[in-house]
NUSE-159399 format. One record per residue (C-alpha): x, y, z; residue in one letter. Coordinates in Angstrom, 1 decimal, decimal comma. Example, Ala and Ser with C-alpha at 12.3 -4.5 7.8 and 13.67 -1.06 7.14 Angstrom:
<nodes>
<node><east>12,3</east><north>-4,5</north><up>7,8</up><rest>a</rest></node>
<node><east>13,7</east><north>-1,1</north><up>7,1</up><rest>s</rest></node>
</nodes>
This chain:
<nodes>
<node><east>106,2</east><north>95,7</north><up>80,9</up><rest>m</rest></node>
<node><east>105,9</east><north>92,1</north><up>82,1</up><rest>s</rest></node>
<node><east>108,6</east><north>89,5</north><up>82,9</up><rest>l</rest></node>
<node><east>109,0</east><north>86,5</north><up>80,7</up><rest>d</rest></node>
<node><east>111,7</east><north>83,9</north><up>80,3</up><rest>s</rest></node>
<node><east>113,2</east><north>85,2</north><up>77,1</up><rest>s</rest></node>
<node><east>114,2</east><north>88,8</north><up>78,0</up><rest>t</rest></node>
<node><east>116,2</east><north>90,7</north><up>80,5</up><rest>v</rest></node>
<node><east>114,1</east><north>93,3</north><up>82,3</up><rest>a</rest></node>
<node><east>115,1</east><north>96,1</north><up>84,7</up><rest>p</rest></node>
<node><east>113,3</east><north>95,5</north><up>88,0</up><rest>l</rest></node>
<node><east>112,8</east><north>99,3</north><up>88,6</up><rest>d</rest></node>
<node><east>110,7</east><north>99,5</north><up>85,5</up><rest>r</rest></node>
<node><east>108,7</east><north>96,4</north><up>86,4</up><rest>l</rest></node>
<node><east>107,8</east><north>97,8</north><up>89,9</up><rest>a</rest></node>
<node><east>104,3</east><north>99,2</north><up>90,0</up><rest>p</rest></node>
<node><east>103,7</east><north>102,9</north><up>90,7</up><rest>d</rest></node>
<node><east>102,3</east><north>103,6</north><up>94,2</up><rest>a</rest></node>
<node><east>101,4</east><north>107,2</north><up>94,6</up><rest>p</rest></node>
<node><east>100,1</east><north>107,5</north><up>98,1</up><rest>d</rest></node>
<node><east>99,6</east><north>103,8</north><up>98,5</up><rest>a</rest></node>
<node><east>101,0</east><north>100,2</north><up>98,4</up><rest>v</rest></node>
<node><east>101,1</east><north>98,4</north><up>95,1</up><rest>a</rest></node>
<node><east>102,4</east><north>95,0</north><up>94,1</up><rest>s</rest></node>
<node><east>103,1</east><north>92,9</north><up>91,0</up><rest>r</rest></node>
<node><east>103,8</east><north>89,2</north><up>91,0</up><rest>v</rest></node>
<node><east>106,8</east><north>88,3</north><up>88,8</up><rest>l</rest></node>
<node><east>106,9</east><north>84,6</north><up>89,4</up><rest>l</rest></node>
<node><east>104,7</east><north>82,1</north><up>91,2</up><rest>k</rest></node>
<node><east>105,3</east><north>78,4</north><up>91,5</up><rest>a</rest></node>
<node><east>104,7</east><north>75,6</north><up>94,0</up><rest>g</rest></node>
<node><east>107,9</east><north>76,3</north><up>95,7</up><rest>g</rest></node>
<node><east>107,4</east><north>80,0</north><up>96,2</up><rest>g</rest></node>
<node><east>106,9</east><north>83,4</north><up>94,6</up><rest>s</rest></node>
<node><east>108,7</east><north>86,6</north><up>93,7</up><rest>a</rest></node>
<node><east>106,7</east><north>89,9</north><up>94,0</up><rest>t</rest></node>
<node><east>107,7</east><north>93,5</north><up>93,5</up><rest>l</rest></node>
<node><east>106,2</east><north>96,1</north><up>95,8</up><rest>f</rest></node>
<node><east>106,1</east><north>99,8</north><up>95,8</up><rest>s</rest></node>
<node><east>105,1</east><north>101,8</north><up>98,9</up><rest>i</rest></node>
<node><east>104,8</east><north>105,6</north><up>99,1</up><rest>a</rest></node>
<node><east>106,8</east><north>107,4</north><up>101,7</up><rest>e</rest></node>
<node><east>105,1</east><north>107,1</north><up>105,1</up><rest>g</rest></node>
<node><east>102,9</east><north>104,2</north><up>104,1</up><rest>d</rest></node>
<node><east>103,6</east><north>100,6</north><up>105,0</up><rest>g</rest></node>
<node><east>102,5</east><north>97,1</north><up>105,8</up><rest>l</rest></node>
<node><east>101,1</east><north>96,5</north><up>109,3</up><rest>k</rest></node>
<node><east>102,5</east><north>93,7</north><up>111,5</up><rest>e</rest></node>
<node><east>101,8</east><north>90,3</north><up>110,0</up><rest>h</rest></node>
<node><east>103,4</east><north>86,9</north><up>109,7</up><rest>a</rest></node>
<node><east>103,5</east><north>84,1</north><up>107,1</up><rest>t</rest></node>
<node><east>104,1</east><north>80,4</north><up>107,5</up><rest>p</rest></node>
<node><east>107,0</east><north>80,7</north><up>105,1</up><rest>h</rest></node>
<node><east>110,6</east><north>82,0</north><up>104,9</up><rest>e</rest></node>
<node><east>111,0</east><north>85,2</north><up>102,9</up><rest>a</rest></node>
<node><east>113,8</east><north>87,4</north><up>101,6</up><rest>l</rest></node>
<node><east>113,1</east><north>91,2</north><up>101,6</up><rest>f</rest></node>
<node><east>115,4</east><north>93,0</north><up>99,2</up><rest>t</rest></node>
<node><east>115,2</east><north>96,8</north><up>98,8</up><rest>v</rest></node>
<node><east>115,7</east><north>98,0</north><up>95,2</up><rest>l</rest></node>
<node><east>115,1</east><north>101,7</north><up>95,8</up><rest>g</rest></node>
<node><east>114,4</east><north>104,0</north><up>98,8</up><rest>g</rest></node>
<node><east>114,6</east><north>102,9</north><up>102,4</up><rest>a</rest></node>
<node><east>112,4</east><north>100,9</north><up>104,8</up><rest>a</rest></node>
<node><east>112,0</east><north>100,7</north><up>108,5</up><rest>e</rest></node>
<node><east>111,5</east><north>97,0</north><up>109,3</up><rest>v</rest></node>
<node><east>110,3</east><north>95,8</north><up>112,7</up><rest>a</rest></node>
<node><east>111,3</east><north>92,2</north><up>113,3</up><rest>l</rest></node>
<node><east>112,0</east><north>90,1</north><up>116,3</up><rest>g</rest></node>
<node><east>111,7</east><north>93,0</north><up>118,8</up><rest>g</rest></node>
<node><east>114,2</east><north>95,2</north><up>116,9</up><rest>a</rest></node>
<node><east>113,8</east><north>97,9</north><up>114,2</up><rest>t</rest></node>
<node><east>116,1</east><north>97,8</north><up>111,2</up><rest>h</rest></node>
<node><east>116,6</east><north>100,4</north><up>108,5</up><rest>t</rest></node>
<node><east>117,0</east><north>98,6</north><up>105,1</up><rest>v</rest></node>
<node><east>118,3</east><north>100,6</north><up>102,2</up><rest>r</rest></node>
<node><east>118,6</east><north>100,1</north><up>98,4</up><rest>a</rest></node>
<node><east>121,0</east><north>97,2</north><up>97,8</up><rest>g</rest></node>
<node><east>120,3</east><north>95,6</north><up>101,2</up><rest>e</rest></node>
<node><east>118,2</east><north>92,6</north><up>102,3</up><rest>a</rest></node>
<node><east>116,8</east><north>91,1</north><up>105,4</up><rest>i</rest></node>
<node><east>115,4</east><north>87,6</north><up>106,0</up><rest>r</rest></node>
<node><east>112,0</east><north>87,1</north><up>107,5</up><rest>f</rest></node>
<node><east>111,9</east><north>83,7</north><up>109,3</up><rest>p</rest></node>
<node><east>108,7</east><north>81,6</north><up>109,0</up><rest>a</rest></node>
<node><east>106,0</east><north>82,7</north><up>111,4</up><rest>r</rest></node>
<node><east>108,0</east><north>85,8</north><up>112,6</up><rest>a</rest></node>
<node><east>105,8</east><north>88,9</north><up>113,1</up><rest>p</rest></node>
<node><east>107,1</east><north>91,8</north><up>111,1</up><rest>h</rest></node>
<node><east>106,1</east><north>95,2</north><up>109,7</up><rest>s</rest></node>
<node><east>107,4</east><north>97,5</north><up>107,0</up><rest>v</rest></node>
<node><east>107,2</east><north>101,3</north><up>106,8</up><rest>r</rest></node>
<node><east>108,6</east><north>103,3</north><up>103,9</up><rest>a</rest></node>
<node><east>111,1</east><north>105,9</north><up>105,1</up><rest>v</rest></node>
<node><east>111,1</east><north>107,2</north><up>101,5</up><rest>s</rest></node>
<node><east>109,4</east><north>106,1</north><up>98,4</up><rest>d</rest></node>
<node><east>110,2</east><north>102,4</north><up>98,5</up><rest>l</rest></node>
<node><east>110,5</east><north>99,6</north><up>96,0</up><rest>r</rest></node>
<node><east>111,4</east><north>96,1</north><up>97,1</up><rest>f</rest></node>
<node><east>111,4</east><north>92,5</north><up>95,9</up><rest>l</rest></node>
<node><east>109,9</east><north>89,9</north><up>98,2</up><rest>l</rest></node>
<node><east>110,9</east><north>86,3</north><up>97,6</up><rest>v</rest></node>
<node><east>108,7</east><north>83,8</north><up>99,5</up><rest>l</rest></node>
<node><east>109,9</east><north>80,2</north><up>99,9</up><rest>l</rest></node>
<node><east>107,2</east><north>77,7</north><up>100,4</up><rest>r</rest></node>
<node><east>109,3</east><north>74,5</north><up>100,0</up><rest>a</rest></node>
</nodes>
């Protein structure tokens, strides 16, 4: 299933499967930013990194342990956290995790 401008699509069905891995699917990409769905298997994650842009991390399913700004936050389904530009952060899936990352370039 893909996302287009003429249909309503359930995000949980658009998220890629990630058995024992990290998987992603770009839903939208434009000059001002992008929206990408991620799936991460329990125990896996994204090592510490930073981007030059603001981002909104929204958990759709499962839970994540997010390290940001010297603190660790647990982010669960229905919750979000903002990643400031150039702020080092990492993500670890506490349980099988699906999230939407909106990156703002403008």
